[in-house]
VMD Tcl script that builds the backbone (N, CA, C; Angstrom):
set m [mol new atoms 171]
animate dup $m
set s [atomselect $m all]
$s set {name element resname resid chain x y z} {
  {N N UNK 1 A 0.883 11.846 -0.969}
  {CA C UNK 1 A 0.657 10.719 -1.858}
  {C C UNK 1 A 0.358 9.452 -1.065}
  {N N UNK 2 A 1.126 9.203 0.019}
  {CA C UNK 2 A 0.896 7.991 0.805}
  {C C UNK 2 A -0.505 7.975 1.397}
  {N N UNK 3 A -0.941 9.102 1.971}
  {CA C UNK 3 A -2.259 9.151 2.615}
  {C C UNK 3 A -3.377 8.869 1.619}
  {N N UNK 4 A -3.260 9.417 0.430}
  {CA C UNK 4 A -4.261 9.178 -0.608}
  {C C UNK 4 A -4.289 7.717 -1.017}
  {N N UNK 5 A -3.121 7.149 -1.196}
  {CA C UNK 5 A -3.033 5.744 -1.585}
  {C C UNK 5 A -3.571 4.839 -0.474}
  {N N UNK 6 A -3.260 5.158 0.772}
  {CA C UNK 6 A -3.761 4.366 1.907}
  {C C UNK 6 A -5.286 4.431 1.965}
  {N N UNK 7 A -5.851 5.595 1.678}
  {CA C UNK 7 A -7.308 5.727 1.678}
  {C C UNK 7 A -7.934 4.901 0.559}
  {N N UNK 8 A -7.298 4.886 -0.599}
  {CA C UNK 8 A -7.824 4.088 -1.713}
  {C C UNK 8 A -7.713 2.594 -1.419}
  {N N UNK 9 A -6.659 2.189 -0.725}
  {CA C UNK 9 A -6.557 0.794 -0.290}
  {C C UNK 9 A -7.694 0.475 0.678}
  {N N UNK 10 A -7.981 1.387 1.595}
  {CA C UNK 10 A -9.063 1.159 2.560}
  {C C UNK 10 A -10.403 0.995 1.849}
  {N N UNK 11 A -10.647 1.797 0.826}
  {CA C UNK 11 A -11.889 1.663 0.065}
  {C C UNK 11 A -11.980 0.314 -0.640}
  {N N UNK 12 A -10.830 -0.268 -0.951}
  {CA C UNK 12 A -10.787 -1.588 -1.591}
  {C C UNK 12 A -10.774 -2.719 -0.556}
  {N N UNK 13 A -10.843 -2.369 0.743}
  {CA C UNK 13 A -10.888 -3.394 1.793}
  {C C UNK 13 A -9.532 -3.883 2.250}
  {N N UNK 14 A -8.486 -3.141 1.962}
  {CA C UNK 14 A -7.122 -3.504 2.335}
  {C C UNK 14 A -6.509 -2.411 3.205}
  {N N UNK 15 A -5.370 -2.699 3.797}
  {CA C UNK 15 A -4.611 -1.674 4.507}
  {C C UNK 15 A -3.320 -1.421 3.741}
  {N N UNK 16 A -2.790 -0.237 3.909}
  {CA C UNK 16 A -1.473 0.094 3.382}
  {C C UNK 16 A -0.721 0.788 4.496}
  {N N UNK 17 A 0.379 0.200 4.908}
  {CA C UNK 17 A 1.218 0.782 5.952}
  {C C UNK 17 A 2.627 0.935 5.413}
  {N N UNK 18 A 3.427 1.713 6.140}
  {CA C UNK 18 A 4.818 1.889 5.712}
  {C C UNK 18 A 5.736 1.718 6.911}
  {N N UNK 19 A 6.948 1.311 6.620}
  {CA C UNK 19 A 7.944 1.173 7.683}
  {C C UNK 19 A 8.432 2.560 8.079}
  {N N UNK 20 A 9.171 2.618 9.154}
  {CA C UNK 20 A 9.707 3.877 9.639}
  {C C UNK 20 A 10.885 4.285 8.760}
  {N N UNK 21 A 10.797 5.436 8.080}
  {CA C UNK 21 A 11.898 5.861 7.211}
  {C C UNK 21 A 13.208 6.079 7.981}
  {N N UNK 22 A 13.137 6.275 9.271}
  {CA C UNK 22 A 14.348 6.446 10.070}
  {C C UNK 22 A 15.163 5.152 10.120}
  {N N UNK 23 A 14.520 4.028 9.806}
  {CA C UNK 23 A 15.205 2.736 9.814}
  {C C UNK 23 A 15.892 2.438 8.481}
  {N N UNK 24 A 15.827 3.352 7.551}
  {CA C UNK 24 A 16.408 3.135 6.218}
  {C C UNK 24 A 15.357 3.409 5.172}
  {N N UNK 25 A 15.531 2.827 4.019}
  {CA C UNK 25 A 14.571 3.033 2.931}
  {C C UNK 25 A 13.191 2.545 3.365}
  {N N UNK 26 A 12.182 3.350 3.090}
  {CA C UNK 26 A 10.814 2.992 3.481}
  {C C UNK 26 A 10.327 1.802 2.656}
  {N N UNK 27 A 9.641 0.894 3.326}
  {CA C UNK 27 A 8.965 -0.227 2.664}
  {C C UNK 27 A 7.484 -0.049 2.924}
  {N N UNK 28 A 6.673 -0.532 2.029}
  {CA C UNK 28 A 5.232 -0.419 2.145}
  {C C UNK 28 A 4.647 -1.829 2.209}
  {N N UNK 29 A 3.551 -1.966 2.957}
  {CA C UNK 29 A 2.935 -3.277 3.147}
  {C C UNK 29 A 1.433 -3.164 2.931}
  {N N UNK 30 A 0.914 -3.973 2.023}
  {CA C UNK 30 A -0.519 -4.075 1.795}
  {C C UNK 30 A -1.003 -5.294 2.565}
  {N N UNK 31 A -2.132 -5.155 3.229}
  {CA C UNK 31 A -2.620 -6.276 4.025}
  {C C UNK 31 A -4.114 -6.461 3.933}
  {N N UNK 32 A -4.511 -7.713 4.138}
  {CA C UNK 32 A -5.926 -8.085 4.212}
  {C C UNK 32 A -6.012 -9.486 4.789}
  {N N UNK 33 A -6.947 -9.692 5.697}
  {CA C UNK 33 A -7.212 -10.990 6.299}
  {C C UNK 33 A -5.979 -11.612 6.946}
  {N N UNK 34 A -5.131 -10.783 7.547}
  {CA C UNK 34 A -3.953 -11.292 8.237}
  {C C UNK 34 A -2.780 -11.638 7.335}
  {N N UNK 35 A -2.909 -11.400 6.051}
  {CA C UNK 35 A -1.823 -11.632 5.103}
  {C C UNK 35 A -1.278 -10.290 4.641}
  {N N UNK 36 A 0.000 -10.235 4.348}
  {CA C UNK 36 A 0.559 -8.971 3.873}
  {C C UNK 36 A 1.460 -9.207 2.666}
  {N N UNK 37 A 1.639 -8.146 1.921}
  {CA C UNK 37 A 2.508 -8.184 0.747}
  {C C UNK 37 A 3.447 -6.986 0.829}
  {N N UNK 38 A 4.737 -7.244 0.759}
  {CA C UNK 38 A 5.734 -6.173 0.801}
  {C C UNK 38 A 5.819 -5.515 -0.563}
  {N N UNK 39 A 5.863 -4.198 -0.547}
  {CA C UNK 39 A 5.947 -3.410 -1.774}
  {C C UNK 39 A 7.105 -2.429 -1.615}
  {N N UNK 40 A 8.020 -2.377 -2.570}
  {CA C UNK 40 A 9.243 -1.585 -2.387}
  {C C UNK 40 A 9.049 -0.074 -2.453}
  {N N UNK 41 A 7.991 0.398 -3.133}
  {CA C UNK 41 A 7.801 1.844 -3.258}
  {C C UNK 41 A 6.330 2.138 -3.556}
  {N N UNK 42 A 6.008 3.436 -3.627}
  {CA C UNK 42 A 4.615 3.823 -3.861}
  {C C UNK 42 A 4.139 3.455 -5.266}
  {N N UNK 43 A 5.023 3.427 -6.215}
  {CA C UNK 43 A 4.626 3.023 -7.567}
  {C C UNK 43 A 4.170 1.564 -7.563}
  {N N UNK 44 A 4.908 0.710 -6.879}
  {CA C UNK 44 A 4.518 -0.696 -6.775}
  {C C UNK 44 A 3.196 -0.830 -6.025}
  {N N UNK 45 A 2.990 0.018 -5.018}
  {CA C UNK 45 A 1.726 -0.005 -4.272}
  {C C UNK 45 A 0.566 0.393 -5.179}
  {N N UNK 46 A 0.757 1.412 -6.010}
  {CA C UNK 46 A -0.292 1.839 -6.934}
  {C C UNK 46 A -0.606 0.752 -7.953}
  {N N UNK 47 A 0.407 0.073 -8.433}
  {CA C UNK 47 A 0.190 -1.024 -9.385}
  {C C UNK 47 A -0.562 -2.181 -8.728}
  {N N UNK 48 A -0.222 -2.485 -7.467}
  {CA C UNK 48 A -0.918 -3.549 -6.760}
  {C C UNK 48 A -2.369 -3.151 -6.507}
  {N N UNK 49 A -2.601 -1.892 -6.194}
  {CA C UNK 49 A -3.966 -1.414 -5.983}
  {C C UNK 49 A -4.804 -1.626 -7.245}
  {N N UNK 50 A -4.230 -1.308 -8.403}
  {CA C UNK 50 A -4.940 -1.535 -9.669}
  {C C UNK 50 A -5.208 -3.021 -9.881}
  {N N UNK 51 A -4.250 -3.851 -9.474}
  {CA C UNK 51 A -4.390 -5.299 -9.647}
  {C C UNK 51 A -5.519 -5.858 -8.800}
  {N N UNK 52 A -5.752 -5.294 -7.616}
  {CA C UNK 52 A -6.801 -5.800 -6.741}
  {C C UNK 52 A -8.146 -5.119 -6.991}
  {N N UNK 53 A -8.175 -4.233 -8.002}
  {CA C UNK 53 A -9.434 -3.621 -8.382}
  {C C UNK 53 A -9.746 -2.319 -7.677}
  {N N UNK 54 A -8.745 -1.689 -7.090}
  {CA C UNK 54 A -8.965 -0.411 -6.422}
  {C C UNK 54 A -8.974 0.736 -7.419}
  {N N UNK 55 A -9.383 1.907 -6.940}
  {CA C UNK 55 A -9.454 3.104 -7.779}
  {C C UNK 55 A -8.056 3.558 -8.157}
  {N N UNK 56 A -7.903 4.057 -9.349}
  {CA C UNK 56 A -6.603 4.570 -9.828}
  {C C UNK 56 A -6.239 5.854 -9.105}
  {N N UNK 57 A -4.939 6.074 -8.970}
  {CA C UNK 57 A -4.435 7.307 -8.336}
  {C C UNK 57 A -4.316 8.376 -9.369}
}
mol reanalyze $m
mol bondsrecalc $m
mol representation Tube
mol addrep $m
């Protein structure tokens, strides 16, 4: 699921990265132009992708 979502972010001109799950609960970060937005889970990432005009999952 993460890889698919990251690819859809890339098609929308953004990046999607995740923190190391070994450090605790995974966090996700959407980025573009040196700015980032923290997203608590993949559902929030999918909602943000829809908000920025990316393809639905």
